[in-house]
N, C-alpha and C positions, 0 to 999 in steps of 0.2 A: 427428818432426823439426820444428823451428821456423824461422821466418824472422826474421833479425836486423834487417831494416828495419822500424822501428816505425811509419813513416809509410805503409806499404803499406795499401791498401784490401782489402776482402774479395775474394778472387779469384773469378772466374766459373768454375764447374766445367764441364768438357767432358764430353760423353757417353762412357760407357765403351765401349772397343773390345775385342773378343774377343782374348785373348792366348794364344799358344801356349806350350809348355813351354820357355821361355827361361831363361837364367841370371838370378839375382836382380840381379846387377850391371848387366846391360843394362836391366832394367826401371827400376832406380834412376836410371841415367844419362838415360833418356828422360824420366822424370818431372822430374828436375832441370832438363833443358833446357827443358821446357815451362813450368816455373815461372819461369825466368829470362826467357823471352820475354814472359810475361804481366806480370812485374814491370816490364819496360821500358814496356809499354803503360800500366800504372797510374801510373807516375811522371809521365806527361804529362797526367793528369786528377786532379782533387781526389778525396780519399777520400770514399766515399759515407757519407751520414748514416745512423745506425741506424734501421731500420724499426720503427715503433711497432706494426705488425701483421705480424710476421715470417711468412715462408712456410717450408714444410718444406725441409730440406736433404737431400742424398744421404747414403747410408750409407758406412761405411768398411770396408775389407777388413783381414783379419788378417795378410796377407802384407806389410804396409807401405803407405805412401801411394801410391795408384795415381793415374793421370791423371784418373780420374772422381771422386775424393774431394775434400773441401774442404781448404783450406789448413790445415796444422797450427797456424797462429797463432790459430785460433778457440778460444774458451774452452770450447766444449762438446765438443772432440775428445778421444776416448779413445786415448791412445798405446799402441801395442803393444810398444814398446821397453822396455828396463829402466828408463829414467828416467820412465816414465809414472806419474803419481800420480792416484788417484781424486778426483773432485770431491766436495765436501761440499754437503749440501742443507739448507735451512732452510724452514720453513713460514710462509706468509703468508696472510692471509684476503683473498679476493676481495670487494670491496665489494658487487658486484651479486648475488652468489649466496650469500654466507656460507660458501663452501667453502674448503678449503685447497689451495694449489698449491705445488709445490717451487720454491724459489729456489736457484739453483746459484751457488756462489761458487768462484772459482779458488784453487787452491793455488799457491804459488810454484814456479817451475821449479827444476830441479836446478842446482847450481853450474856455472857455465860457460855456461849458456844464458841468452839474453836473455828478459826477461819480455815476452810479447806484449801488444799493446794489447787491452784487454777490450772486446768488442762483443757485441751481442745476437745470439744464434744464432737461426736460423729454425726454428720448429716444423714438424713434418711436416704434410703435406696431410691435412686432416680427412677427405677423401673416400677416402684410401688405406686399404686393408684388409690385414690381416696374412695372409700365406700360410702354408700348413702347414709349409713347411720353414724358417720364420723361427726365428732363435735363441731358444730358450725363455727365455733370461735377459733378453731385452728387455722393458721394462715394457709392459703392456697398457693399453688405453684403455677406461674404463668409459663406457657411452653417456651416463650422466646427469651426468658430471663435466666435459664439454666436450671439446676437442681432445686428441689424444695428447700425452703429455709426453716421449716419447722417439722418436728416429728408428728407422725400421724397417731391418732388415738385408736385404741382397739375397738372394734365394733361392739356395740351394745353396752359399753361402759361409759358413763358420763363422768369424765375426768378432765382436769385441766391439762392442756397440751404441754408437752415437754418441748421447749424451744431448742432447736439444734442450730447453733450459730454457724455461719460460714467462716472459714479461716480468712483472716484479713491478709490480703496481698497488696501491699502498698507499692509505690514506685521504688525502683531500685536505681542506683547510679547508672547501670548499663541499660536499663529499660524504663524510661520515664512513663508515667501514667498517661494514658490516652484519654482525652475527654471528648465528648461529643461536640457537635457544632452548637454555637450559641442559640438558645431557644429550643434545644432538643429536650423532649420530656424525659424524666428519669426512667431508666430501664430500657430506653431505645438503644439499639446497637450503634456503635460509632461508625462514622463514614470514612471510607478509605480516601486518601488524597487522590485527586484526579491525575491521571497520567498525562504527560506532555504530548500533545498531538504532533509528533515530529514529522510525520508524513505530510500533514497539512501545511506545516511551516516550510517544508521543502518545496511544495507546490507553489506556495505564496512567494517564496524567494525566486523561484523559476519565473514567475510572471513579472516580478519587479525587475529582474535583470533584462527581460525582453523589453519592457516599457522604457527602461533607461538607456540601454545600449544598442538595441536593434530597431525598435519601431521608429524613433526619430530620423535616423539616416535613410530608412527605406520607406518613408511615408508618402513619397511623391510619385513613384513609378514602380512598375512591375518588371521582373526579370523575363528572360526568354521563355522558359518552360512555364512560368506562372501565367504569362500572357496566353499561352495555348490552352491551359486548363480553365482559366477564368473566362475566356472569350466564348466558351461553348454555350453558356446560358446567359450571356450579357445581351439584354434586349436592344442595346444601342449600337452595337458593332457586329459585323459579320464574324462568324466563327472561324478560327484559324484551323489549318489542316491538322487533323488528329491522326497521328501515325499509329501503326499496328501495335507496337509494344505498350502503348499507354492504356490505362484504365480510367474510368470516369468517376471514381469515388471522390476525388478531390474536387471535381467539377460540381458534383452534387452537394458537397459540403459548403462550397463558396457561393452557390446559386442564390440563397436567400439574401446574402449581404450585397452581392453585385446587382441583384434585381431591385433592391431598395434604394441604393445610391451608387454613383460611379466613384465615390471617394475611395482612394487607396488607403487612406489613413483609417477609415472605418473598417475596412477589410482587415488591416493589420491588427487593430485592437480586438476585433471579434475572434480572429484566429489565435491571438495570444491567450485570451480567456479560455477558449475551447481547448487549446493544447495543455494549459495548466490543469484544467479540470480532468482531462484525459490522463495526464501523468498521475494524478492522485488516484483516479478510479482504477487504472490498470495495475498499479503496484499495490493498491489496497486489497486486491483479490488474494495476494500472497500472504497477508497477515496471519490467517489461521494456519498456514503451512509452515512458515519459517519464523514467525514472530514479528512484533512491531519494530524492534530495533533494526533487525536485518532488512526489513522492508523499507524503512526510511533511509537507511544508508545506501541501499541499492538505488533508490530513486535519486539520491544526492549524487552518487557517482555518475549516473547516466545524465542527469540534468546539468551536471557541471561541465560537460563537454561543449566546446564552442559550436560544433556542428548541430548539437541538440538545441542550443539556445537560438541560433540564427534560423533554424528550421521551424521554430514555433510559430512566428507570424508570417511565414512564407506559405504560399499555396503550392506545396510539394507533397507527394504521397508517402515518402519513405518513413517519415516520423510516425505517421499514422499506422503504417505497417508494423512498426516497432511496438506501439501501444497495443495493437490488436494481438500481436504474438505473445506479449507478456501476459495479457489478460487470458488468452486462450489456454496457455499452458497452466496458469494458475487454476482455472476452472477445471481443467482436465485432472490435475492432481487432487483437487477437492472432490471430484466425482469418483476417483479411483481409491484414494486412501481414506477419505472421510465419509464416503457414501452419502453425500448431500443430495437430496432428491432433485433440486432445481439446478444443480451444477451442469448437467448435460445440456439443458436448454441455453444456459449462458455460454457454454462452450460452442454450441452451434452458431449462436449469434456473433460471437467474436470471430470465428473462422469465416463466416459470411461477410462480415464487415471488412476483414482483411482482404478477401478476394475482390471486393468492390474497389479498394484502393490500388491493389496491385495483384492482378490475377496470377501471374507466374509465381510470385512470392508466396501466395496462399497455398499453392501446390507443394512447394518445398517445405512450408510450415506443416502441412498435414501429413506428409509422408512419415516422419519419425513418430508423430502421435498415433497414427494408425498402427505402426509396428509395435509401439508400446501397448496399445489397446489389445492387440492380438495375444500378447503374453500376460497382461495383468488383468484386464477387465474388458471383455468384449461387449458389455452393455453400452459402452461409450461409442462404439463403431457407428451405429445409426446417426448419432448426433454429429459426429465428425463428417461422415459422408454426406449427410443431409445439409449441413451448414455449408460445406464446400460446393455442393451442387447449386444451392440457392444463390450463393455469391457469384458463381461463375455463369449463371444463366444469362445475364445481360451481356457479358463478354462473348459468350458462345453465339447468342443471337446476332450480335453485331458482326461476328466473324462470317456468318452465313450471308448477312445482308450486304456487307461492303466488300468482302474478299472471296466469297464463294463457299468456303468451308473453314473448319478449324485448322486443318492441315495447311491450307493456303495462307491463313493469317499467320501461323507460326513461321512459315517460310518467308513471308514478307518481313515479319518481325526480326528474323535472324539477319536478313539483308540490311535492315535499318540499323541493327546493332553492330554491323561490321562482320557478318558471317560468323555467327557464334560457333565455337568449337573448342578444342583444347588449347587454351592460352594461359600460361602462367603469368598472372597479372599482379603478383605481390609487389613488384618494383613500382608499378604505376600507383598502386594503393599507398605505398610508402611515400611516394613523391607528392601526393595530393593531400597528405594528412593535415597540413597547415594551409591549405588552399592551393590553387583556386577552387571555386565551387564546381567547376567542370574541367577536367584535364583530358581534352580530346583535340589533337593528339597529345601525348605526354612526352614526346621526344625532347622537347626543349624545356620541360618543367624541371626546376631545381628545388630541392627541399629547403625551405626557410627554417632556421633555428632548429637543427636536428636534436638539440638537447631537450626541446619541449615535446618530443615525440617518443621519449623513452617508455612512456606508459604503454604504447602500442606493442612494444617488444616484451614488456613485462606481463601483459594481459594473458597470453597463453600459459605462462609459467604460473601465475596466480591461480588460473583456472585448474591447472593440473594439481596444484597443491590442495585446492578445495576438494577436488575429486578424491584424492588420496585420504584426506581427512574424513570425507563422507563414507568411504569404504570402511574405515576403522570404526566409525560410529554406527555403521549399518543403517545409514539413511541415504542410500545411493540414489533413489529415484528423484527426489526433489533437487538434487545437484546435477545428476547426469543428464536428465531430460532437457533442461534448458541449454546445456552445453551441446547436446546432440542437435537440437533445433537450430541453435546459432551456427553450428558448422554447416548444416544443410542450407540455411539461408545465405551463407557466404559463398557457396559453390558457384553460382552463376557469375558472381562479381569478382572472384579471385581465380577462377579456372576456365571461364568460358568467353570472356570479352577481352579486348585489347586496349581499353581506356578505363578511366576511373573517375569517381567523384566521391568526396568524403561522405555524402549522405547515403551512398549505397550500403554501407555497413552499419547503419543506425540500428536495424533490428538485432544484429549480432551483438552490438555493444550493450543494448538494453538487457538482453538475456544473460550475457556473461557477467553483468553487474550483480546479479543475484547470488551466484556461488561465491564471487569475490567478497561481497558484503558479508555473507555467512562465515567466511573464513576470518574476516577481521573481527566480527563480534564474538568469536569464540576465543580470542586471545585472553589469557588470564594474567599475564605479567603486566604490571603497571608500566614498566619501561617499554615493553612492546606496544602497549596501547598509546603511549605518548609518541613513540616513533611513527606509528601508523597515522595518528592524527596530524603530525607535522607533514608527512608525505601527502596526505589528502589535501591539506591546506595549500601546499605548494602546487599540487596538481590543479586545484581550482584557480589559483592565481595565474598560473601559466596559461590556462585555457581562456581566461578573461583577456589576457594580452593578445592572443591569437584572434579572439572574437572581435576585438576593436579593429585590428588590421584588416581582416577579411570583410567585415561589415563596411568599412570605408571604401574598400575596393569594389564591392558589389554595388554600393550606392553610386559610385562614380560611373560604373558601366550603365546602370539604369538611367542615370541622368543624361547620359549621352543618347540613349534611345529616345528619351523625351525631347531632348534638344533637336534631334533629327526630325522627329514628328512635327515640332514647331516650325522647323525650316521648310518642311513640305507644305505646311499650311500657308506660309508666307509666299510660296511659289504658286499658290492658287489651287492646290490639291484639296478638294472638298468631297465628302461622301455624296454619291457613291464613287469610289475610286479604287485603284489597285496598286499595290506595291510589290515589287519582286526583287530578288537578290539574296545574298547570304544572310543578311540581318533583317529580312523583311518582316518576320512574324511579330516581334515585339514593337517595332516601329510602326507597322501598319495598325496594330491595336491602339497605340497611343494616338494615331492620326485619325482613327475611325474608319479605316479603309480595310478592304479585303487583302489577302496575301496569297501569293502563289510562287512556286519555284519549279524550275525545269531540271534541276540537278541537285546533288547532295543527298542528305539523309531524309529530307522531307519533300521528295518529289511529289507534286500534286497536280501538275498539268504538263502540257507540251509547249513547244515554241509556237505552233499554230494556235494553240489556245490563248497564249499571251497576246499574240498579234490580233486575234479576233476580239478579245476584250479591250485591247488598247484602242481599237477603232470605235469603241462604243462609250468609253469612260476615260477620265484622266488617269494616266498610268505613269509610274516612275520606277526606274531601275537603280538600285543602290550598288555602288562599288567602293572598295577600300582605297586608301592612298596609293597612287601610282598604278592602279589596276585599270585595264582597258575593258570596255563593255563587250558583251558577246556580239557575234556578227549581225544578229538581227536588230541590234540597237545602235549600230555605228552612226546612223544619221540622226539620232536623238540629241536633244540639246542638254549639255552638261551644266549643272549648277552646284557649286561647292556649298556644303552645309556647315554653317558656323557652329562653334562650340562643340565640334566633334573632332576626332583625330584624323582629319583629312578625308572624310567620307564625301562622296559626290553623288548627286541625284541626277539621273539622265531622264529627262521628261520626253515622253512620246509626242509626236505632232498632235496638235489639237484635233479632236474628233470633229467631223463635219457637222455643222448645225442643221437642224431640221428646217423645213420651209416655214 
């Protein structure tokens, strides 16, 4: 039945009352009387506006319109009389889910009946559950597709279900409709677009820069310190003298490559791949702490430095200390703030690995972390102390075997470093920012292109701004902790020695890149973002310029070592042999000989030891241009070495031949 008053609003249903077995006419008269009474009330108030978020409506009975059912004027009512017509459905896509929902359209009423005003029907209550005696013809609700699309029937009453349509929400100009992927079944939730793996792209770019600008020039020879580290486990040459300040982590890392092949190119390629993977792994630890964008930008700022790029394929420990420090602090924060169960074990492993590469740096790394653990979460203390103890075990054992005790090794190490004490070394660090790779002594060093080093002066200012912003946001620990560890790792290189090298501050640069990146990613102004992007691009371009110059200089020095080794071979020096002098270590490694020195920072023997070995094997003493040999080699034969800057090899008299 329909209501002919088109201006009537939606009637308010009354609760159903239990009815006895009365005649159908009486029930119809009572329902008609109730509708008339409610119609008089609705004429005195305006018609209600359609509800944008409709609520479920009651069900209908098969015996006709009861007092508890909705008005037949609603569009979703299923009439049980002969004039009832089924509603037609269309499918529309929901923008927020990509699923399809039925849209119900009205069919015209039978002749003689007025067409009711179309309004939005109310969907059923999402919390309602179907009962066992519900009509099986009623549509069911799938949990993953949202609220039910049909009204439920009352228990025990066999009635046609009242369909409750979902309000059509089509695409709007500001919010286009989202569709699922091709081949997605109807009702399946839409897929979010995949995020760009910025950190992986940064690591890939880091590897490409090394392959293009660093590996080709350095593919034929090793540097001074590289020869010391690599020779420790090279089965083809004697191990070079391993001084007290060194740790064996980089020797362990390069041992598989050098045991498989003597090719320097293979070693460079292997270290390039490992350093790129370590860059990704170390900064990936920070993604749950500071977010993906900040993590990727911090990795870019650190990987964009020329010293980071040239250190990747080199067999030097400082870059790996930087990776270990970044990962260790990230796992510490995840253990303290996020309570991740396995973060403590990863923290212990990172601290142990850092101690293997550089034992003193691991101690400076652990001190701020231990202090933070005492105040924030003491559960991380066993992991910190245990990881540090495991990493230092080899260094401590070697101290007792070679030097007598840990204290004796520290004393010898201080003498090798030039009597460590209070030395303000900021000027030497500033002078070596653009090279050379080692500034010892730095008295004659002059800074090349001072304009390209302004980032070094701006770095503490940016870090201070990031700290102030973190205090305002009440996120102090993720910003203050890496800054504190960076300051601790810089203490021995800025306050305790009197020479410098750009690689010494690599761990500090890596840690300070995190708060600086967090400051940049929080910029809201488009103009500020554009300015920051231009500054970062200019910084990367300037660093590539310095990288090209320093790489060419390092390659020239390494080639001179290789040329001197070739000259010694032409003079008849064959293994087993011995090379002494200021540049003996890298040249002896290239020539396949042992090395020994009686003075300098790498004293490994005495004059008597040199003379004793010279009487048993071919021995050469190297001097620079215009330099006279020491007194014990005045009667040795000099030979100039070609393709070197005036170096001379003084050969000892031939050893007596056996009978």
